N, C-alpha and C positions, 0 to 999 in steps of 0.2 A: 587374559592373564592366567597364570597357574596358581595353585594353592599357596605357593611360597612367596608370591609377589604381592605387594601392596602398591597402589598408585603413588607416584611422587608428585609433589606440587610443581606445576609448570612455573618457570621463571617469569613468564609473561602473564600468568594468571594465578598469582599467589593467593588470591582470595577464593579460589574454587573449593567447593565442597568435595572432600575426598572419601574414599572407602573407609578410611580410619574414622572419619567423623560419623559416618553411618554406623560403624561398629560400636563406637562409644555410646551413641544414642540408643542403640538396640541392646546394649549391655552384653555384647558378645565379642569374641576375638576377631581381628580383621580377617583371618583365614576362614573363620566360620561365616562371616558376612559375605566373603567372596563366594563360598560354596552356595550359600542361600541364593545369591544373585545368578550365578553361572550354572550351577547344578543343583537345583532346589530339591531334587529327589534324594540328595545325600544328607539332608538335615531334617530335624523333626518338624512337625507342623507348627509347634509353638515358636521355635526359633525362626522359621520361615515367616510367620506372622509378624514377629518383632522387627525383623529386618525390612520386610515390605513396608511396615508402618514408618520406619525410620527413613526409608527411601522417599516415601510420599511426603513426609514432613520437610525434608531437606531439599527436595528437588534434585537429588543426585542422579546423574546419568552415567552409566558405566562407559569407560573409555574403550572403544572397540579396536583401537590401535594397540600395538605391542607396548607394554609398559615402558620399555627402554626408549621408545620414540616420543613419549609424552613430553620430555623436557626440551625437545628441539622443535623449531618452527616448521610447519608444513608448507609454507608459502602458498597456501590455498585459502581463498576467500569464498564463502558460500553466500548466495543471494536467493531470496524468496520474493517472487513478484506474482501479481495476480494473473497476468496473461502477457503473451508476446505477439498475439495475432492482431494486426492493425492496431497496435497498442500505443497509448500515450507514453508508456514507459520505455519504449525502444531507444530513444535518445539517451536516456539515463543508463540503460544497460550497456549500450555501445561505449559510452564515455567511461563507465566503470571498468569494463573489460579492457579497453585500450590502455587506460592508465595503469592498471594492474599488470598487464602483459609487458608493457615497456619497462616495468620495474622488476620483472622476473617472477611475478605471481600468476597464479591460475585462478579462473573464476568457475565455480560450480553453481549451476542455475537450477532452481526448482520453481514450478508454477503451481500456485495454490488454487487457481480457478475461482477466486473470490470466496473460497470455502474456509471457514475458521477451523473446521475439523481437519481438513487436508493440510492446512498450514501447520497445525500442531504436530501432525505425523511427520511432515517434512522436517520440522525443527528438531524433533526427537532424534531422527536419523542423522541430521547434520551435527548436532551437539556430540553425539557418540563418536564422530570421526575427528573431533577436535581441530577444526580449521583455525586459521590465525585470526579470523574475524567473520562476522555475520552481518549481512546487509538485509534490512527488512523494508518492505513497502508499506507505509502506514504505521500507526501506533499499535503495539501489541497490548490488548486489554489484560486486566488482571486475570489470572488463571494458571493452570498447570504449566503451560508453555512459558509464560513470563517468569514463573518461579524457577523453572529449570534453567532458563537463560541466565538469570541472576546468580544461581548457584554455580553455574559452569565457570564463571570468571573469564569467559571469552569476550573480547571486545565486540560490542554490538552497536550498529548505527541504524536508527529508524529514520525513514525519509518520507517525503510527500505529505507531511502533516506537521502540526505543531502541538506541543503539550509542555507544561512547566515541569513535568515529572517523567522524563524519558528513562528507559532502562539504563542507558549509558550516554551515547551521543545522538544528536538529532540535526537533520538538515531538512527544512520544509517550508511551509507557508500555511496561511489560514484559509480554510475552505469557507468559513463563515464570512470572512472579509470579501472573498470572491463573490458569494451570493449577494451581498449588499452592494458591492461596486457594479456588478452587472445590472442589477435592478436600477440603480441610479443612472447608469449609462443609457439604458433603454428609455427610462422615464424622461431623461433630459432631451431625448430625441423626439419626444412627443407621443410615445406609445402609452396607452392607458389600460389595455386589456391583455392579460398575459396567460400563457400556459407554460408548464415545465414538463419535459419528458426526461425521466431519469430511471436508471437501473437500480436494483436493490443493492445498495452499497452505502455503508455508514458515512463515508466522506461526501458522496453525492447528496445524501440526505441532509447533511449540515448545510450544504450550499442551497438546497431547496428551501429549508426552513428560514435561512437568513434572507433569501430573495423574497419569499412570501411575506415575511414580517416587514421588510422595507417597503413593499408595495402597499400593504395594509395601513402602515403608518401615514401614508400620504392620502388616505381616504379613497383609494381606488378600489374597483371591484376585486373580489377574492381571486387569487390565482388558481387556475384549473391545473391539477396535477395528474399526469398520466405516468404511473409506475409500471415499467415493462418487466419487472421481476429480475430474474437472473440473466435474461437474454440481453445481449449487447450488440445485436446485429442490425444490418440495414433493414431487414424485414420487420424487426420489432419497432424501428423508427417509423416505418410506413404505417404499421398497424396503429401506433400511438396517434399519428396525425389523423387517421381515419376516425378514431375515437374523438379527437378534439373537434373535428368538423361536425360530428353527430351530436356532441354534448355541450360544446362551447363554441358555436359557429362565429361569434363576434370577436374571437381572439385576434389580436393584431400582431403579437410577437411571441415566438416560442424559444425558450432557452433549453438546450439539451445538455445532458450530463456528459456527453462525449461527442466528438466530431462525427463518429460513425452513425450515431443515432440522428444527428442533424442531417447527415446525408440521406438517411432514410426518409426523414420528414420532407426534405426538398424533392426527393424522387417521387414521393406520393403526390406532392403538390403539382409537380410537372405532369404527372399522369392524369390529373384532374383539371389541367389547364388553369391552375391557380398560379399566378405570377409571384415569384420571390425576387425582389422585395416589394413590388407594387401592391400586391394584395395582402401579403403577410411577410413579416420579418422572421429570420431564423438565425440563431446564434448557437455555437458549439462550445466545447471545452477540450483543450489539448493542443491545438494547432499542429496536428499531424501533417506530414509533408504534402499530401495531395490537395488539401483544402484551399490553398492559395491559388490553385489552377482550376478550381471548379468554376462553372458558370451558372449563377453568379458566384464569385469568390466568397468564401464563408468568413463572417465575423466570428471570432473565437477568443478564448482565454489562453494565453501562452504561458507555460511554465518553462523555465530554463532547465530542462532536463539534463543537458550536457554539464552545466555547472554542478547540479546535484551529484551526478555520477563521478565527476572528477574530484570534487571535494570529499565525497564519501570514500573513494579509494585512498586518497591521501591520509584521511583521518585514520582509517583502519590500518594502513601500513605503519603510520607513526606509532599507534598504540601497540601493534605487534612487535615493533622494534624497540619498545621501551621508552618512547618519547611521549611527553604530555601533549594533549590536544586542548587548545584554548582559543576561542570559547567553545564549549561543548555543544551549544545550541546555536544554529545559524538559520535565520529567516531569509530565504532567497526572494520572497515576494512573487509577483505575477504581473502580467501585462494584458490589457484588453487590446486585441488587434482588430481594428475596424476595417471591414471590407464591404463589398457591394450588397451583401445579404441583409443589411439592416438600414437601408435608406429610409429617410423620414416618410411616414405615411402622409400622403397629400389629399387623398379622397377616401371616404369610407369603403371598406371592402364589401363586395357583394357576397351574399351567402351562396354556397354551392351545395 
C-alpha cells in the first residue's frame, strides 16, 4: 500500500484488525503507522517503537495484496499440513483439493514438518496474502500465530483433533479416545504385555498416555514406550523394535503411532525370524492404502480423511461466501480395522 491508502475492511472479514486500529492504539495517524510498517527508516525510533508494540498487541498482519483487492474474494484456500510423504493426511488433502477445485477455488499447500516454528512462519506468510480461508492440521496452541489468525478475520478450520475452544471451526476426533479404545481392543483379545512406538507429536503423545493409563487401570504390567523423536521412517520403526527386544523382550503387542512405523516394526521382526502375529502382534494408525495388502495385513485405526477434507472445503467456502456454518464443531470419530497382524496369542513367545 502507499502512504495515501489505508486498508479497507473486507466484507467477508469485518472483524479483522486494520491498520487504523493499530494507528489508534499507537496514538499516530494511519499514514504514519503505514510508514512505520512499510518504510521504518522514515519514522522516528519512538514512533517505530509505538507502532511495533501496537502490532504485537493486536496481532495485525499487513495485507501484502493491493489495497483495492482486499474487498474481493481471492478464491484461494491455504492449507498447512505436517507432511505429505507416505502421509495419513493424503486422503484429506485430496478430498479438500478436489472439492475446492470443482467449486472454482484453488488450494495453496504448505508443509510444516511437525515444526511449530515452521508452522508459525507459514501462517504469517499466508495471512498476509489474505486467502478466503485457512485449513490447519491439529489445534493451534495459544501464541503469536493464534493471535494473528484471530485478528485477521479470515475463516479458519482446525482438523484432525478436538477442543471445546477452536479458533473458528473444527472437524476432528479424540486422540485420547483412540488410545483407550485400542488398549481395550488388544486387552480383549488376550494380550497383557504392551509396547508403544511413537514419534514426537503432541497428538500421538495423547494417544500414548490414554493407552498406558487404560492398561495400568487393569493391573497389567507398565507399557514400554519407545519414542523415535522426529523421525517417522521405516528405519526408525525397525530401530524401535530392536530396542523393545533388548529392553522388554516379553512384550506381546506393539501399538505404533503411524502405519509406517508399524511397517518398520514388522520388517525388523521378519528380519529376525519373529512371526507376526504368532510371536508378536503389531497395530498401526492411519490405514494408509498399502497396509491392507501387506503380509500379514496390518490392523490399524482408520480416520475418514475424505470426510474431513470434503467437509472442511464446504465449511470454508460457505464462510467465504457469507453463509453461516452450523454446527461449527464436528466429531467424525474413528474405526479400528482388524486384520491379520493382531491374531490372538496362543502360546508364550520365545525370547529372541
